C-alpha positions as CSV (number, residue, x, y, z in Angstrom):
1,M,102.8,109.8,-128.4
2,L,101.2,106.6,-127.2
3,S,97.4,106.7,-126.9
4,K,95.3,104.4,-124.8
5,T,94.0,102.7,-128.0
6,N,97.4,102.1,-129.4
7,F,98.6,100.8,-126.0
8,L,95.8,98.2,-126.1
9,R,96.8,97.3,-129.7
10,G,100.4,96.9,-128.5
11,L,99.3,94.5,-125.7
12,Q,97.6,92.4,-128.3
13,C,100.1,92.4,-131.1
14,Y,103.2,94.5,-131.9
15,K,102.8,93.9,-135.6
16,Y,99.2,95.2,-135.5
17,L,100.3,98.3,-133.6
18,W,103.3,99.0,-135.9
19,T,101.0,98.7,-139.0
20,V,98.4,101.1,-137.5
21,V,101.2,103.7,-136.9
22,H,103.3,103.3,-140.1
23,E,100.9,101.9,-142.7
24,P,97.4,102.9,-141.5
25,K,95.9,102.6,-145.0
26,S,96.5,98.9,-145.0
27,I,94.1,98.5,-142.1
28,P,90.6,97.8,-143.5
29,P,87.8,100.0,-142.2
30,P,85.4,98.5,-139.7
31,D,82.5,96.5,-141.2
32,A,78.9,97.3,-140.6
33,V,78.6,95.1,-137.5
34,T,81.7,96.6,-135.9
35,Q,80.5,100.1,-136.7
36,F,77.2,99.3,-135.2
37,T,79.0,98.1,-132.0
38,F,80.9,101.4,-132.0
39,D,77.7,103.4,-132.3
40,Q,76.1,101.5,-129.4
41,G,79.2,102.2,-127.3
42,H,78.9,105.9,-128.1
43,E,75.2,105.9,-127.1
44,V,76.0,104.2,-123.8
45,G,78.8,106.7,-123.2
46,E,76.4,109.6,-123.6
47,L,73.9,108.0,-121.2
48,A,76.6,107.5,-118.6
49,K,77.2,111.2,-118.5
50,K,73.8,111.6,-117.0
51,L,75.1,109.8,-113.9
52,F,76.9,113.1,-113.2
53,P,74.5,115.9,-114.2
54,M,76.9,118.6,-113.1
55,G,79.7,117.3,-115.4
56,I,81.6,119.3,-118.0
57,D,81.8,117.9,-121.5
58,I,85.3,118.7,-122.9
59,P,85.2,118.9,-126.7
60,T,87.5,116.4,-128.5
61,G,87.5,117.7,-132.0
62,D,90.7,119.8,-131.5
63,F,93.5,117.9,-129.7
64,S,95.2,121.0,-128.4
65,A,92.0,122.6,-127.3
66,N,91.0,119.4,-125.5
67,I,94.2,119.5,-123.5
68,R,93.9,123.2,-122.7
69,L,90.2,123.1,-121.7
70,T,90.9,120.1,-119.5
71,R,93.6,122.1,-117.6
72,E,91.2,125.0,-117.3
73,N,88.3,123.0,-115.9
74,M,90.2,120.8,-113.5
75,L,89.8,123.5,-110.8
76,A,86.1,123.7,-111.3
77,G,85.4,120.9,-108.8
78,R,83.0,119.2,-111.3
79,P,83.1,115.9,-113.1
80,L,84.9,116.0,-116.5
81,F,83.9,114.0,-119.6
82,E,86.5,113.1,-122.2
83,A,89.3,115.1,-120.4
84,G,92.5,115.1,-122.3
85,I,95.4,113.8,-120.2
86,L,98.8,114.2,-121.8
87,A,101.8,113.3,-119.7
88,G,105.1,113.2,-121.6
89,S,104.6,110.7,-124.4
90,I,101.4,109.0,-123.1
91,F,97.9,110.2,-123.6
92,C,94.3,109.2,-122.7
93,R,90.8,110.6,-122.4
94,P,89.1,109.0,-119.4
95,D,85.3,108.7,-120.0
96,I,84.6,110.3,-116.7
97,L,86.9,111.9,-114.1
98,N,85.0,112.6,-110.9
99,P,86.6,115.0,-108.3
100,I,86.4,113.7,-104.7
101,G,88.0,116.6,-102.9
102,D,91.5,117.2,-101.5
103,G,92.7,117.1,-105.1
104,E,91.7,113.4,-105.6
105,W,89.8,111.9,-108.5
106,D,88.0,108.8,-109.4
107,I,88.4,107.3,-112.9
108,I,85.2,105.8,-114.4
109,E,85.5,103.9,-117.6
110,V,82.2,103.3,-119.4
111,K,81.6,100.0,-121.2
112,S,78.6,98.7,-123.1
113,S,79.3,95.2,-121.8
114,T,77.6,93.5,-118.9
115,G,80.9,92.4,-117.2
116,V,84.5,93.5,-116.7
117,K,87.1,91.9,-118.9
118,D,90.9,91.8,-118.6
119,V,91.3,94.3,-121.4
120,N,89.1,96.7,-119.4
121,I,91.6,96.5,-116.5
122,W,94.5,97.2,-118.8
123,D,92.6,100.1,-120.2
124,V,92.0,101.7,-116.8
125,A,95.5,100.9,-115.6
126,F,96.9,102.9,-118.5
127,Q,94.6,105.8,-117.8
128,R,95.7,105.9,-114.2
129,L,99.3,105.8,-115.2
130,C,98.7,108.9,-117.5
131,C,96.9,110.8,-114.7
132,E,99.5,110.0,-112.0
133,S,102.3,110.9,-114.4
134,L,100.7,114.3,-114.7
135,G,100.7,114.6,-111.0
136,M,97.0,113.8,-110.4
137,K,95.9,111.8,-107.3
138,I,93.7,108.9,-108.2
139,R,91.6,107.5,-105.4
140,T,89.7,104.7,-107.1
141,C,89.4,103.1,-110.6
142,N,85.9,102.0,-111.8
143,V,84.0,100.6,-114.7
144,A,80.4,101.7,-115.4
145,R,78.9,98.6,-117.1
146,I,75.5,97.6,-118.2
147,N,73.1,96.1,-115.7
148,N,71.5,93.3,-117.6
149,Q,68.7,93.0,-115.0
150,Y,67.5,96.5,-115.6
151,V,64.0,96.6,-117.1
152,R,63.0,99.7,-119.0
153,Q,59.8,101.5,-118.0
154,G,59.4,104.8,-119.8
155,E,62.5,106.9,-120.1
156,I,65.9,105.3,-119.5
157,D,67.0,105.6,-115.9
158,P,70.9,105.8,-116.0
159,Q,71.1,105.1,-112.3
160,Q,69.5,101.7,-112.9
161,L,71.0,101.0,-116.3
162,F,74.6,101.1,-115.0
163,I,76.5,99.3,-112.4
164,V,79.6,101.2,-111.3
165,E,82.1,98.5,-110.2
166,D,85.3,99.4,-108.3
167,I,88.3,97.6,-109.9
168,T,91.1,99.4,-108.0
169,E,92.6,96.3,-106.6
170,R,92.8,94.6,-110.0
171,V,94.2,97.7,-111.5
172,N,96.9,97.6,-108.8
173,E,97.8,94.1,-109.9
174,Y,98.0,95.0,-113.6
175,S,100.0,98.1,-112.9
176,E,103.1,96.2,-111.7
177,G,105.7,96.7,-114.4
178,L,103.3,98.8,-116.5
179,S,105.8,101.6,-117.1
180,G,108.2,99.1,-118.6
181,R,105.6,97.7,-120.9
182,V,104.6,101.2,-122.0
183,D,108.3,102.0,-122.8
184,E,108.6,98.8,-124.8
185,I,105.4,99.6,-126.8
186,V,106.7,103.1,-127.5
187,D,109.9,101.6,-128.8
188,V,108.0,99.3,-131.1
189,M,106.1,102.3,-132.5
190,S,109.4,104.1,-133.3
191,R,111.0,101.2,-135.2
192,Q,111.6,101.6,-138.9
193,R,110.8,97.9,-139.7
194,C,107.7,95.9,-138.8
195,P,108.4,93.4,-136.0
196,E,108.0,89.7,-136.9
197,V,105.1,88.3,-135.0
198,G,103.9,84.7,-135.6
199,I,100.4,83.3,-135.3
200,G,99.0,83.0,-131.8
201,P,95.9,83.2,-129.6
202,Y,96.3,86.9,-129.6
203,C,95.1,87.0,-133.2
204,S,91.6,87.0,-131.9
205,D,92.0,87.9,-128.2
206,P,90.7,90.3,-126.9
207,Y,89.5,91.4,-130.3
208,P,89.7,89.9,-133.8
209,C,92.7,91.5,-135.5
210,P,92.1,93.1,-138.9
211,L,95.4,91.8,-140.1
212,Q,94.5,88.1,-139.5
213,P,93.6,87.4,-143.2
214,V,97.1,88.6,-144.1
215,C,99.0,86.8,-141.4
216,W,97.1,83.6,-141.8
217,G,97.1,83.7,-145.6
218,S,99.9,81.2,-146.1
219,L,98.0,78.4,-144.2
220,P,96.8,75.5,-146.3
221,E,93.1,75.2,-147.2
222,H,92.4,72.7,-144.4
223,S,94.6,74.2,-141.8
224,I,95.0,72.9,-138.3
225,F,93.1,75.9,-137.0
226,D,90.0,74.4,-138.6
227,L,90.2,71.4,-136.2
228,Y,86.9,70.9,-134.5
229,Y,87.1,72.5,-131.1
230,G,90.9,72.4,-131.4
231,G,91.7,75.1,-128.9
232,K,95.2,74.7,-127.5
233,K,95.9,71.7,-129.7
234,C,95.9,73.9,-132.8
235,F,98.7,76.1,-131.5
236,E,100.6,73.1,-130.1
237,L,100.5,71.5,-133.6
238,F,101.4,74.8,-135.3
239,E,104.4,75.4,-133.0
240,S,105.6,71.8,-133.8
241,G,105.5,72.7,-137.5
242,V,102.2,71.1,-138.5
243,T,100.0,73.5,-140.5
244,G,97.6,71.2,-142.3
245,I,95.0,68.8,-140.9
246,A,96.1,66.0,-143.2
247,D,99.6,66.4,-141.7
248,I,98.6,65.7,-138.1
249,P,100.8,62.8,-136.9
250,A,98.9,59.5,-136.6
251,D,99.9,59.1,-133.0
252,Y,98.7,62.6,-132.0
253,E,95.8,62.3,-129.5
254,L,92.5,63.4,-131.0
255,N,88.9,62.9,-129.9
256,G,86.5,60.9,-132.0
257,K,85.0,63.9,-133.9
258,Q,88.4,65.3,-134.6
259,Q,89.6,62.0,-135.9
260,I,86.6,61.8,-138.3
261,Q,87.5,65.3,-139.6
262,V,91.1,64.3,-140.1
263,D,90.1,61.1,-142.0
264,C,87.7,63.0,-144.2
265,V,90.3,65.6,-145.2
266,S,93.0,63.0,-145.7
267,G,90.8,60.8,-147.8
268,G,88.9,63.6,-149.6
269,R,85.5,62.1,-148.7
270,E,82.5,62.7,-146.5
271,Y,81.6,60.6,-143.4
272,V,78.1,59.2,-143.1
273,D,76.5,57.3,-140.3
274,R,73.4,56.2,-142.2
275,Q,71.8,54.4,-139.2
276,E,71.9,57.6,-137.1
277,I,70.7,59.8,-140.0
278,R,67.8,57.4,-140.6
279,S,66.9,57.6,-136.9
280,F,66.9,61.4,-137.0
281,L,64.8,61.4,-140.2
282,D,62.3,59.0,-138.6
283,S,61.7,61.5,-135.8
284,L,60.2,64.0,-138.3
285,R,56.4,64.3,-138.7
286,Y,54.6,65.9,-141.6
287,P,53.7,68.6,-142.1
288,I,57.3,69.8,-141.4
289,Y,57.8,73.5,-140.6
290,Y,61.3,74.9,-141.1
291,L,61.6,77.9,-138.7
292,D,64.2,80.7,-138.4
293,F,64.0,83.9,-136.3
294,E,66.0,87.1,-136.6
295,T,66.4,89.1,-133.5
296,F,68.0,92.3,-132.2
297,G,69.4,93.0,-128.8
298,S,70.7,96.5,-127.9
299,A,72.7,97.6,-124.9
300,V,70.1,100.3,-124.2
301,P,66.7,98.6,-124.4
302,L,64.5,100.3,-127.0
303,L,61.1,98.9,-125.8
304,D,59.3,99.1,-122.4
305,A,59.5,96.0,-120.3
306,T,62.7,94.8,-122.0
307,R,66.2,94.3,-120.7
308,P,69.6,95.2,-122.2
309,Y,70.6,92.7,-124.9
310,Q,67.3,90.9,-124.7
311,S,66.7,89.1,-128.0
312,I,63.7,90.8,-129.6
313,P,62.4,88.9,-132.7
314,F,61.6,91.2,-135.6
315,Q,61.5,88.6,-138.4
316,F,60.7,85.0,-139.1
317,S,60.8,82.7,-142.1
318,V,58.9,79.4,-142.3
319,H,59.1,76.9,-145.1
320,I,56.3,74.3,-145.0
321,V,56.6,70.8,-146.5
322,P,53.1,69.2,-146.1
323,D,54.1,65.7,-147.2
324,S,56.7,63.6,-148.9
325,R,55.8,65.1,-152.3
326,Q,57.7,68.2,-151.3
327,E,55.2,70.8,-152.4
328,V,56.9,73.5,-150.4
329,A,55.2,76.7,-149.3
330,H,57.0,79.8,-147.8
331,F,55.7,82.3,-145.3
332,S,57.6,85.2,-143.8
333,Y,57.1,88.2,-141.5
334,L,59.3,91.3,-141.2
335,A,58.3,94.0,-138.7
336,D,57.6,97.5,-140.0
337,G,57.7,100.7,-137.9
338,T,59.3,101.5,-134.6
339,G,56.7,99.9,-132.3
340,D,57.1,96.6,-130.5
341,P,57.3,93.9,-133.3
342,R,56.4,91.0,-131.1
343,P,52.6,91.1,-130.9
344,A,52.1,91.1,-134.7
345,L,54.9,88.6,-135.2
346,A,53.4,86.2,-132.6
347,A,50.0,86.5,-134.1
348,R,51.2,85.7,-137.6
349,L,53.5,82.9,-136.5
350,R,50.6,81.2,-134.7
351,E,48.6,81.2,-137.9
352,V,51.5,79.7,-139.9
353,L,52.7,76.9,-137.6
354,G,49.5,75.0,-137.4
355,D,48.5,72.5,-134.7
356,S,50.7,69.5,-135.5
357,G,53.9,68.4,-137.3
358,S,57.6,68.9,-136.6
359,I,59.1,72.3,-136.3
360,V,62.7,72.1,-137.5
361,A,65.2,74.8,-136.5
362,Y,69.0,74.9,-136.7
363,S,70.4,75.1,-133.2
364,A,66.8,75.0,-131.9
365,I,67.7,76.2,-128.4
366,F,67.7,79.7,-129.9
367,E,64.2,79.4,-131.4
368,K,63.0,77.8,-128.2
369,N,64.3,80.7,-126.1
370,V,62.8,83.3,-128.4
371,L,59.4,81.5,-128.1
372,R,59.7,81.4,-124.3
373,D,60.5,85.1,-124.2
374,L,57.5,85.8,-126.5
375,A,55.3,84.0,-124.0
376,G,56.8,86.0,-121.2
377,A,56.1,89.2,-122.9
378,L,52.7,88.1,-124.2
379,P,51.1,85.8,-121.6
380,E,48.1,85.1,-123.8
381,Y,50.5,83.0,-126.0
382,Q,51.8,80.9,-123.1
383,D,49.7,77.8,-123.7
384,W,50.4,77.9,-127.4
385,V,54.2,78.3,-126.9
386,D,54.1,75.4,-124.4
387,G,52.5,73.3,-127.0
388,L,55.2,74.0,-129.5
389,Q,58.1,72.7,-127.4
390,D,57.6,69.0,-128.0
391,R,57.2,69.6,-131.7
392,M,60.7,71.2,-132.0
393,V,63.4,69.3,-133.8
394,D,67.1,70.5,-133.9
395,L,68.7,70.0,-137.3
396,L,72.0,70.8,-135.8
397,K,72.2,67.4,-134.0
398,P,73.2,65.2,-137.0
399,F,76.1,67.5,-137.7
400,S,77.2,68.4,-134.2
401,N,77.2,64.7,-133.4
402,F,79.2,64.0,-136.6
403,H,76.6,61.6,-138.0
404,Y,77.5,63.5,-141.2
405,Y,80.7,65.4,-141.9
406,H,82.1,66.9,-145.1
407,P,85.6,68.3,-145.4
408,E,84.2,71.6,-146.7
409,Q,82.6,72.2,-143.3
410,K,86.1,73.2,-142.1
411,G,85.5,71.8,-138.7
412,S,82.2,73.6,-138.1
413,A,78.7,72.3,-137.7
414,S,77.1,75.8,-138.2
415,L,74.4,76.3,-140.8
416,K,76.7,78.6,-142.7
417,N,79.2,75.8,-143.2
418,V,77.0,72.8,-143.5
419,M,74.6,74.3,-146.1
420,P,77.2,75.0,-148.8
421,A,79.1,71.8,-148.1
422,L,76.0,69.6,-148.3
423,T,73.8,71.4,-150.8
424,G,76.0,73.9,-152.6
425,I,73.8,76.8,-151.4
426,S,76.2,79.6,-150.4
427,Y,75.8,82.8,-148.4
428,E,78.5,84.5,-150.5
429,G,77.1,87.3,-152.5
430,L,74.2,88.0,-150.2
431,A,74.0,91.6,-149.0
432,I,73.2,90.3,-145.5
433,N,74.8,86.9,-144.7
434,D,74.7,86.5,-140.9
435,G,72.5,87.2,-137.9
436,R,74.6,90.1,-136.6
437,M,74.5,91.8,-139.9
438,A,70.7,91.2,-140.0
439,A,70.2,92.8,-136.6
440,A,72.4,95.8,-137.4
441,A,70.7,96.3,-140.7
442,Y,67.2,96.1,-139.2
443,M,68.0,98.6,-136.5
444,S,69.6,100.9,-139.0
445,S,66.6,100.8,-141.3
446,T,64.0,101.1,-138.4
447,Y,65.6,103.4,-135.9
448,G,68.4,105.1,-137.9
449,D,68.5,107.9,-140.4
450,V,68.2,106.1,-143.7
451,T,66.3,107.0,-146.9
452,E,63.1,105.3,-147.9
453,E,65.0,103.7,-150.8
454,D,67.8,102.4,-148.6
455,S,65.2,101.0,-146.1
456,K,63.5,99.2,-148.9
457,T,66.8,97.7,-150.1
458,I,67.6,96.6,-146.6
459,R,64.3,94.9,-146.1
460,Q,64.6,93.0,-149.4
461,A,68.1,91.8,-148.2
462,L,66.6,90.7,-144.9
463,E,63.9,88.7,-146.6
464,E,66.4,87.0,-148.9
465,Y,68.7,86.1,-146.0
466,C,66.2,84.7,-143.6
467,G,64.4,82.9,-146.4
468,Q,67.6,81.2,-147.4
469,D,68.1,79.9,-143.9
470,T,64.8,78.0,-143.9
471,G,64.8,77.1,-147.6
472,G,68.3,75.8,-147.2
473,M,67.2,73.6,-144.3
474,V,64.6,72.0,-146.6
475,E,67.4,71.1,-149.0
476,I,69.6,69.8,-146.2
477,I,66.9,67.3,-145.2
478,N,66.4,66.4,-148.9
479,R,70.1,65.6,-149.1
480,L,70.1,63.6,-145.8
481,V,67.1,61.6,-147.2
482,A,69.1,60.8,-150.3
483,I,72.3,60.0,-148.3
484,A,70.4,57.7,-146.0
485,G,68.9,55.8,-148.9
486,Q,65.3,56.7,-148.2
487,A,62.8,57.3,-150.9
């Protein structure tokens, strides 16, 4: 039997599909961030059912019962949720089947995204094929997606939260030859040996494949897939037999930044433009404040006057260097409780940032946007936030401009790559080591069902992670000062 989920896996990669079917234990379980995404999708799906208050929820725990109850309720003339459609060897559970009359139905697929992607069209095309193979008449195909302009006021209004978009014409296009593709995917599932599939763009499109660490494990340490913004060039080189950055032919066309990367890997050295680094350092004014925010953004807004996926700051870390003697002080804030974290966070941040001096952030556009959103939500802080903008300095620039590059950055100018390469400070071993994990952990400890002890552990991990971001920036500047030859 081919389910919708396995159909989509087969579209992405036959090797991935075969492994799921024949060697499921070799597929790693979803990580915390992926599971959080799944949980959000489930919450969105439950809310979408309220669009059809007369709908019938078909239990999914027992496969056979799901099929039987679907058949029994099809004559009720009411919307069906999670109806089991088994037609020969293909099976799906449309999120919503809405009866129109005269035996016709509308398919409505619910997504927690704000737009419709190609994979969503394939998803619904397969569902329609299942339904029509069973003899059902499908009138339209639709996606119920999140309206990112919706602003919560009190209880969630599903009619405003969702936009139901008709994708029938696109499904018609994708359905050409679909039966043949389904037959081929079923054939792959039945094979006794795993198909040979090479590396390709499909390894991360439309979703990161959990087998990628295995399939890519034979690549050298500095592989061509680390090439800075390599895109199609990476696959062109790979198809021509080039796997390592140092092996890229001298006459192969690269941009200036890519050439710096290749030279650094080939020569085993760092690249330094001391004049540009000195110019950047000269722009800093004491006292220097190193700032980092952590934010969450949920598909279903949790707070009044907020939108879906709006970035809500719940934590900040600030390291302060008052003068060149490097007497560093650290201040932090981590919201507690389920209320709006922004008023208390803004009040504390205004106390910490002072009236003058540079405010250094990594990829400062993010911090600037968080501050602007704070002012939008809390108008009494508008003048203060306006006054901060000219003080902001983006520490990303020396690295995104390749004024400094180290081979261990692996083609990335992100803080997670620059910090260990330049200072030796690593995120490995931290319980929380990126912003998505931080958001998921905070929401779990604040709004989820966790013990007090687990909540305390999570909060300690959040403090450690956010503090490392700003403390690490201090060390990055120290290293740049040494590299530039300044006292």
